[in-house]
BALUMVO-435454 format. One line per 2 residues: number of its first residue (from 1); for each residue x, y, z of C-alpha. Coordinates in nm, 4 decimals, always signed. Each point is the difference from the previous one (the first is absolute). Example, Ala and Ser with C-alpha at 12.3 -4.5 7.8 and 13.67 -1.06 7.14 Angstrom:
# residues 2
1> +1.2300,-0.4500,+0.7800 ~ +0.1370,+0.3440,-0.0660
//
This chain:
# residues 148
1> +1.5859,-11.0654,+4.9909 ~ +0.2532,-0.0302,-0.2784
3> +0.3582,+0.1214,-0.0115 ~ +0.1679,+0.0124,-0.3397
5> +0.3561,+0.1220,-0.0163 ~ +0.0130,+0.0434,-0.3766
7> -0.2599,+0.2159,-0.1739 ~ -0.0092,-0.1910,-0.3272
9> -0.3079,-0.0471,-0.2149 ~ -0.0729,-0.3493,+0.1309
11> +0.0128,+0.1067,+0.3655 ~ -0.2053,+0.3108,-0.0785
13> -0.2699,-0.2142,-0.1653 ~ -0.0115,-0.2445,+0.2907
15> +0.0132,+0.2790,+0.2599 ~ -0.2834,+0.1915,-0.1646
17> -0.2107,-0.3168,-0.0109 ~ +0.0674,-0.0824,+0.3667
19> -0.0915,+0.3515,+0.1092 ~ -0.3105,-0.0022,-0.2179
21> -0.1196,-0.3318,+0.1454 ~ -0.0161,+0.1603,+0.3442
23> -0.2429,+0.2644,-0.1257 ~ -0.1956,-0.1441,-0.2931
25> -0.2143,-0.3110,-0.0257 ~ -0.2565,-0.2037,+0.1876
27> -0.0326,+0.1122,+0.3637 ~ +0.2397,+0.2883,-0.0659
29> -0.0718,+0.3733,+0.0166 ~ -0.0288,+0.0273,-0.3809
31> -0.1403,-0.2226,-0.2726 ~ +0.1436,-0.0337,-0.3491
33> -0.3242,+0.1344,-0.1444 ~ -0.0057,+0.3140,+0.2155
35> +0.3710,+0.0655,-0.0569 ~ -0.0491,-0.0455,-0.3731
37> -0.2870,+0.2457,+0.0000 ~ +0.1905,+0.2623,+0.2015
39> +0.3284,-0.0275,-0.1931 ~ -0.1298,-0.0628,-0.3505
41> +0.2288,-0.3044,-0.0245 ~ -0.1636,-0.3154,-0.1366
43> -0.0853,-0.2632,+0.2590 ~ +0.2040,-0.2661,-0.1811
45> +0.3042,+0.2296,-0.0045 ~ -0.0307,+0.0647,+0.3744
47> -0.0365,-0.3740,+0.0526 ~ +0.3291,-0.0576,-0.1847
49> +0.1714,+0.2470,+0.2385 ~ -0.1625,-0.1693,+0.3002
51> +0.1168,-0.3443,-0.1141 ~ +0.3517,+0.1231,-0.0740
53> -0.0295,-0.0746,-0.3713 ~ +0.0781,+0.3589,-0.1020
55> +0.1607,+0.3129,+0.1402 ~ -0.2154,+0.3077,-0.0534
57> +0.1452,+0.2924,-0.1934 ~ +0.0647,+0.3192,+0.1958
59> -0.3346,+0.1643,-0.0816 ~ -0.1945,-0.3077,+0.1141
61> +0.2084,-0.0246,+0.3168 ~ -0.0841,+0.3590,+0.0868
63> -0.3721,-0.0578,-0.0657 ~ -0.0008,-0.3041,+0.2291
65> +0.1976,+0.1806,+0.2730 ~ -0.2457,+0.2907,-0.0104
67> -0.2938,-0.2308,+0.0675 ~ +0.1437,-0.2371,+0.2596
69> +0.0988,+0.0797,+0.3588 ~ +0.3312,+0.1713,+0.0735
71> +0.1275,-0.3301,+0.1424 ~ -0.0052,-0.1398,-0.3520
73> +0.2338,+0.2728,-0.1299 ~ +0.2268,-0.0537,+0.3024
75> +0.0226,-0.3711,-0.0783 ~ +0.0746,+0.0630,-0.3674
77> +0.2685,+0.2589,+0.0826 ~ +0.1622,-0.1938,+0.2860
79> +0.2576,-0.1765,-0.2249 ~ +0.1303,+0.3479,-0.0896
81> +0.0422,+0.0718,+0.3735 ~ -0.2840,+0.2514,-0.0204
83> -0.2993,+0.0233,+0.2264 ~ -0.2179,+0.2259,+0.2060
85> -0.2406,+0.0661,-0.2834 ~ -0.2864,+0.2320,+0.0853
87> -0.2800,+0.1162,-0.2224 ~ +0.0214,+0.3689,-0.0869
89> -0.2771,+0.1852,-0.1746 ~ -0.0337,+0.3530,-0.1234
91> -0.2457,+0.0510,+0.2842 ~ +0.2593,-0.1050,+0.2589
93> +0.1097,+0.2974,+0.2083 ~ +0.3451,+0.1331,-0.0827
95> +0.1099,-0.0770,+0.3555 ~ -0.0887,-0.3669,-0.0494
97> +0.1793,-0.0097,-0.3362 ~ +0.3060,+0.1553,+0.1651
99> -0.0161,-0.2506,+0.2843 ~ -0.0133,-0.2890,-0.2491
101> +0.3044,+0.1355,-0.1867 ~ +0.1962,+0.0518,+0.3219
103> -0.0888,-0.3474,+0.1310 ~ +0.1068,-0.1591,-0.3279
105> +0.3271,+0.1908,+0.0072 ~ +0.0638,-0.0910,+0.3641
107> -0.0624,-0.3668,-0.0807 ~ +0.2408,+0.0167,-0.2951
109> +0.2740,+0.1562,+0.2147 ~ -0.0587,-0.2411,+0.2903
111> +0.0145,-0.3002,-0.2323 ~ +0.3204,+0.1298,-0.1599
113> +0.1685,+0.0377,+0.3380 ~ -0.1285,-0.3360,+0.1192
115> +0.1324,-0.1866,-0.3048 ~ +0.3224,+0.1853,-0.0874
117> +0.0611,+0.2549,+0.2749 ~ -0.0339,+0.2902,-0.2438
119> -0.2155,+0.1452,-0.2758 ~ +0.1863,-0.1224,-0.3067
121> +0.0382,+0.1701,-0.3381 ~ -0.2867,-0.2077,-0.1405
123> -0.2524,+0.1008,+0.2668 ~ +0.1154,+0.3578,+0.0513
125> -0.1686,+0.1425,-0.3164 ~ -0.3350,-0.1509,+0.1054
127> +0.0323,+0.1298,+0.3549 ~ +0.1093,+0.3419,-0.1256
129> -0.2967,+0.0186,-0.2393 ~ -0.2474,-0.0912,+0.2756
131> +0.1540,+0.2527,+0.2365 ~ -0.0159,+0.2709,-0.2677
133> -0.3724,-0.0699,-0.0463 ~ -0.0540,+0.0130,+0.3755
135> +0.1878,+0.3284,+0.0322 ~ -0.2026,+0.1516,-0.2846
137> -0.3192,-0.0981,+0.1847 ~ +0.1329,+0.1416,+0.3266
139> +0.1058,+0.3240,-0.1731 ~ -0.3385,+0.0399,-0.1650
141> -0.1747,-0.0634,+0.3309 ~ +0.2151,+0.2568,+0.1807
143> -0.0635,+0.2613,-0.2719 ~ -0.3723,-0.0737,+0.0202
145> +0.0012,+0.0440,+0.3789 ~ +0.2057,+0.3205,-0.0236
147> -0.2629,+0.1519,-0.2322 ~ -0.2861,-0.0942,+0.2357
//
């Protein structure tokens, strides 16, 4: 496991490579060839990410995260003090989507209290946004049940 305190480009490149090495390669869940085929990213380009020679642009990062296990995204996001990634699909029930949002929000609040004893001005907008989404889901669900 890696723990970078500063999210600069160099640490991001190394962190992405370390996380990728746990998931891609010989005797790993994914091969470079299969990942290349599923993402549309050239094998040589993926290899440069894997070896830490290059940091993928945002669109490539998202493509890779979509194809690899959720643990990969957790490892990539850990330096930003983010985690608890779960895969949501349009087919996922609204209750499960709501549960994922609430769990993420609870984790954010718990981490804030554990590190600073409060939800600071930097974290509060994120927490507020997540809670607003959760309340919209709850409201929609209650209206749906009231009509039934």
